DRENVO-488481 format. One line per 5 residues: number of its first residue (from 1); their letters; for each residue x, y, z of C-alpha. Coordinates in nm, 4 decimals, m for minus. Example, Ala and Ser with C-alpha at 12.3 -4.5 7.8 and 13.67 -1.06 7.14 Angstrom:
2
1) AS) 1.2300 m0.4500 0.7800 ~ 1.3670 m0.1060 0.7140
# end
This chain:
251
1) MKLGM) 9.0783 3.2608 9.3653 ~ 8.9012 3.5079 9.5806 ~ 8.9316 3.7614 9.3044 ~ 8.7389 3.5334 9.0671 ~ 8.4777 3.4707 9.3285
6) QTEPP) 8.4302 3.8365 9.3803 ~ 8.3633 3.8941 9.0062 ~ 8.0690 3.6470 9.0073 ~ 7.7400 3.8326 9.0191 ~ 7.5408 3.7801 9.3316
11) KAGPA) 7.2742 3.5098 9.2980 ~ 6.9295 3.6476 9.2735 ~ 6.6887 3.5353 9.5393 ~ 6.3506 3.3819 9.4626 ~ 6.1060 3.6123 9.2813
16) PRAKK) 5.8414 3.7582 9.5076 ~ 5.5012 3.6024 9.4682 ~ 5.2528 3.8144 9.2774 ~ 4.9686 3.9349 9.4865 ~ 4.6294 3.7900 9.4019
21) ASPPS) 4.4159 4.0395 9.2199 ~ 4.1267 4.1426 9.4338 ~ 3.7817 4.0680 9.2818 ~ 3.6280 4.3588 9.0942 ~ 3.3840 4.5740 9.2762
26) PATSD) 3.0138 4.5168 9.2053 ~ 3.0036 4.8386 9.0044 ~ 3.2810 4.7075 8.7790 ~ 3.1472 4.3516 8.7355 ~ 2.7961 4.4665 8.6500
31) APASG) 2.9023 4.7193 8.3883 ~ 2.8133 4.5924 8.0396 ~ 3.0976 4.5411 7.7985 ~ 3.0884 4.7468 7.4873 ~ 3.0938 4.6508 7.1199
36) KQGRK) 3.0843 4.2938 6.9851 ~ 3.2244 4.1437 7.3048 ~ 2.9450 4.3004 7.5037 ~ 2.6823 4.1570 7.2682 ~ 2.8546 3.8172 7.2877
41) NAKTA) 2.8526 3.8256 7.6650 ~ 2.4866 3.9217 7.6672 ~ 2.4059 3.6165 7.4566 ~ 2.6070 3.3699 7.6619 ~ 2.5182 3.5002 8.0050
46) GGPAP) 2.2758 3.2890 8.1985 ~ 2.0458 3.5752 8.2934 ~ 1.7748 3.7381 8.0812 ~ 1.8693 3.9485 7.7776 ~ 1.9203 4.3119 7.8591
51) SKGTP) 1.6333 4.5432 7.7788 ~ 1.6691 4.7666 7.4748 ~ 1.5475 5.0632 7.6701 ~ 1.6731 5.2425 7.9748 ~ 1.4745 5.4248 8.2412
56) NDRGS) 1.5115 5.7381 8.0288 ~ 1.3632 5.5460 7.7257 ~ 1.0411 5.4423 7.8919 ~ 0.8436 5.7008 7.7030 ~ 0.9474 5.5559 7.3687
61) VAENT) 0.8906 5.1980 7.4824 ~ 0.5395 5.2859 7.6004 ~ 0.4816 5.4649 7.2725 ~ 0.5666 5.1467 7.0813 ~ 0.2849 4.9624 7.2546
66) THDVT) 0.0309 5.1820 7.0720 ~ 0.1413 5.0158 6.7465 ~ m0.0525 4.7055 6.8488 ~ m0.3839 4.8936 6.8313 ~ m0.5595 4.8363 6.4988
71) NSSGL) m0.8611 4.9857 6.3264 ~ m1.1519 4.8033 6.1624 ~ m0.9434 4.7520 5.8461 ~ m0.6675 4.5776 6.0369 ~ m0.4184 4.8625 6.0104
76) HEDTD) m0.2231 4.9997 6.3033 ~ m0.3758 5.3270 6.4082 ~ m0.0598 5.5256 6.3394 ~ m0.0398 5.3743 5.9896 ~ m0.4052 5.4554 5.9253
81) RYLRN) m0.3438 5.8149 6.0372 ~ m0.0378 5.8393 5.8153 ~ m0.2377 5.7302 5.5058 ~ m0.5267 5.9642 5.5821 ~ m0.2914 6.2577 5.5995
86) LIRDV) m0.2034 6.1893 5.2358 ~ m0.5672 6.1854 5.1146 ~ m0.7069 6.5247 5.0261 ~ m1.0727 6.6219 5.0546 ~ m1.2003 6.8196 4.7545
91) ENFPK) m1.5491 6.9654 4.7879 ~ m1.7986 6.9930 4.4989 ~ m1.5995 6.7689 4.2625 ~ m1.6767 6.6318 4.0096 ~ m2.0257 6.7693 4.0747
96) PGILY) m2.1741 7.0127 4.3281 ~ m2.2473 6.8429 4.6598 ~ m1.9836 6.5709 4.6095 ~ m1.6898 6.5382 4.8508 ~ m1.4080 6.3842 4.6495
101) RDITK) m1.1235 6.1910 4.8171 ~ m0.8099 6.2655 4.6177 ~ m0.5412 5.9903 4.6387 ~ m0.2863 6.1671 4.4148 ~ m0.0496 6.2411 4.7018
106) LVATP) m0.0867 5.8905 4.8447 ~ 0.0231 5.7131 4.5262 ~ 0.2993 5.9738 4.4817 ~ 0.4462 5.8723 4.8172 ~ 0.6362 5.5396 4.7755
111) RAFHI) 0.6049 5.4337 5.1388 ~ 0.2289 5.4933 5.1455 ~ 0.1764 5.3192 4.8130 ~ 0.3710 5.0158 4.9386 ~ 0.1634 5.0055 5.2584
116) VLDSL) m0.1646 4.9959 5.0636 ~ m0.0439 4.7300 4.8210 ~ 0.1140 4.5138 5.0913 ~ m0.1973 4.5400 5.3090 ~ m0.4222 4.4180 5.0263
121) AERFI) m0.1789 4.1497 4.9068 ~ m0.1453 4.0013 5.2568 ~ m0.5202 3.9564 5.2845 ~ m0.5319 3.7302 4.9814 ~ m0.2283 3.5123 5.0574
126) GEHID) m0.3247 3.1525 4.9969 ~ m0.6268 3.2387 4.7796 ~ m0.4439 3.1381 4.4576 ~ m0.5673 3.4359 4.2568 ~ m0.5333 3.3749 3.8816
131) AVVGI) m0.6275 3.7225 3.7552 ~ m0.6796 4.0741 3.8843 ~ m0.9429 4.2849 3.7117 ~ m0.8626 4.6553 3.7429 ~ m1.1401 4.9076 3.6862
136) EARGF) m1.0672 5.2168 3.4766 ~ m0.9013 5.4385 3.5556 ~ m0.7474 5.4495 3.9029 ~ m0.8137 5.0806 3.9456 ~ m0.5335 5.0315 3.6965
141) IFGGA) m0.2890 5.1951 3.9374 ~ m0.3631 4.9567 4.2223 ~ m0.4717 4.6554 4.0150 ~ m0.1611 4.6304 3.7991 ~ 0.0786 4.6687 4.0896
146) LAARI) m0.1208 4.4248 4.3030 ~ m0.1306 4.1655 4.0241 ~ 0.2495 4.1776 4.0015 ~ 0.2762 4.1336 4.3796 ~ 0.0585 3.8217 4.3907
151) NASFV) 0.1875 3.6780 4.0603 ~ m0.1491 3.7027 3.8812 ~ m0.2428 3.8248 3.5347 ~ m0.3948 4.1720 3.4939 ~ m0.7177 4.2332 3.3035
156) PARKP) m0.8504 4.5881 3.2409 ~ m1.2203 4.6641 3.2683 ~ m1.2712 4.9769 3.0550 ~ m1.5158 5.2452 2.9483 ~ m1.6880 5.1978 2.6118
161) GKLPG) m1.4750 5.2355 2.2975 ~ m1.1392 5.1847 2.4715 ~ m1.0837 4.8178 2.3818 ~ m1.0132 4.7251 2.0151 ~ m1.1454 4.3671 2.0125
166) AVDRV) m1.4807 4.1965 2.0764 ~ m1.6057 4.2819 2.4247 ~ m1.8570 4.1839 2.6871 ~ m2.0498 4.4854 2.8193 ~ m2.2488 4.5658 3.1368
171) SYATE) m2.4483 4.8778 3.2208 ~ m2.4569 5.0098 3.5772 ~ m2.5373 5.3133 3.7895 ~ m2.2698 5.5173 3.9687 ~ m2.3068 5.7847 4.2328
176) YSEAL) m2.2817 6.0320 3.9467 ~ m2.4607 5.8809 3.6441 ~ m2.5446 5.5748 3.4321 ~ m2.2445 5.4108 3.2689 ~ m2.1089 5.1111 3.0780
181) LEMHR) m1.8159 4.8857 3.1527 ~ m1.6473 4.6555 2.9006 ~ m1.3922 4.3744 2.9039 ~ m1.2335 4.1820 2.6187 ~ m1.4019 3.8510 2.5583
186) DSIRE) m1.2010 3.5495 2.6672 ~ m0.9992 3.7643 2.9122 ~ m1.0923 3.5277 3.1950 ~ m1.0536 3.1532 3.1585 ~ m1.3202 2.9161 3.2856
191) DARVL) m1.3117 2.8744 3.6637 ~ m1.0307 3.1292 3.7065 ~ m1.0088 3.2788 4.0554 ~ m1.0416 3.6531 4.0135 ~ m0.9871 3.9597 4.2348
196) VVDDV) m1.1620 4.2840 4.1331 ~ m0.9677 4.5990 4.2248 ~ m1.0497 4.9711 4.2262 ~ m0.9303 5.2785 4.4135 ~ m1.2544 5.3660 4.5988
201) LATGG) m1.5624 5.1688 4.7040 ~ m1.8553 5.4121 4.7015 ~ m2.2017 5.2881 4.5942 ~ m2.0509 4.9651 4.4603 ~ m2.2084 4.9947 4.1124
206) TAEAA) m1.8835 4.9863 3.9173 ~ m1.7376 4.6975 4.1151 ~ m2.0620 4.5010 4.0793 ~ m2.0489 4.5537 3.7019 ~ m1.6892 4.4253 3.6938
211) CQLVR) m1.7941 4.1190 3.8916 ~ m2.0733 4.0526 3.6405 ~ m1.8234 4.0681 3.3530 ~ m1.6011 3.8135 3.5293 ~ m1.8936 3.5764 3.5848
216) MQGGA) m2.0143 3.6182 3.2259 ~ m1.6802 3.4707 3.1181 ~ m1.6959 3.1806 3.3616 ~ m1.4641 3.3168 3.6290 ~ m1.5157 3.3032 4.0044
221) VIGCA) m1.4943 3.6328 4.1944 ~ m1.2923 3.5591 4.5078 ~ m1.3126 3.9152 4.6385 ~ m1.3077 4.2865 4.5735 ~ m1.0240 4.5055 4.7006
226) FALEL) m1.0098 4.8853 4.7409 ~ m0.7693 5.1427 4.8742 ~ m1.0547 5.3506 5.0227 ~ m1.4097 5.2817 5.1315 ~ m1.6902 5.5375 5.1744
231) ASLGG) m1.8972 5.3232 5.4071 ~ m2.1962 5.5563 5.4298 ~ m2.2771 5.4946 5.0594 ~ m2.3466 5.1260 5.1165 ~ m2.1187 4.9734 4.8523
236) REKLL) m2.0094 4.6847 5.0717 ~ m2.3692 4.5714 5.1210 ~ m2.4341 4.5956 4.7475 ~ m2.1489 4.3531 4.6770 ~ m2.2601 4.0886 4.9262
241) PTRVE) m2.1963 3.7976 4.9506 ~ m1.8653 3.8786 4.7772 ~ m1.5767 3.9338 5.0134 ~ m1.4695 4.3021 5.0362 ~ m1.1352 4.4292 5.1612
246) CVVTY) m1.0482 4.7990 5.2066 ~ m0.7404 4.9681 5.3521 ~ m0.8795 5.3042 5.4673 ~ m1.2468 5.3426 5.5574 ~ m1.4427 5.6647 5.5893
251) G) m1.7817 5.6629 5.7657
# end
């Protein structure tokens, strides 16, 4: 019936074809994606990895290149400067005419203390140090911590009357006076590889005495390590031919 035919909905014609999307403009296609997807794209793209800096960052990038400059001790110059700022000069201590380098603030600053210990430890990697001899008193601070870092035993070299057992004893001259240094007998096993540690290398008398104690017990002194060196006092030359390593050096 015509009536039935009229009630049928008109047939829809074919859907219009979607227009092809036009390619993105260069500005859109070159814009970096953000977040994880952007980092993923940067890794998979065929071109070079994007620079961390931007034209506005060039000052900081150039500044980073100064970190490659090292001093005679092998430290970056900015690290050397950072440590020196934590060392206080005290005039006329402990005697008139003496300029004393106070490391109290340096060891009280965890970052600085780590830098000194890491710097010394790295220099003796592969040397198979068996024992670290720390010289009383501030040599205990660096020596004990360094021994733990390089997995070595710690042996104290002390002033007279401080050790309860039988001792070996050596007399020596310091920049201040005549003195004695003692170490428990049998502290060092025969042919042990030993590192002697103190806070400051001045005239070298105390360190030389510690080296003598090590050799008296049959050990081999692989080197001497110090946080500071006062180069003008000639301690390094006094210890020759023993290897000497220092973190911060004053002329």
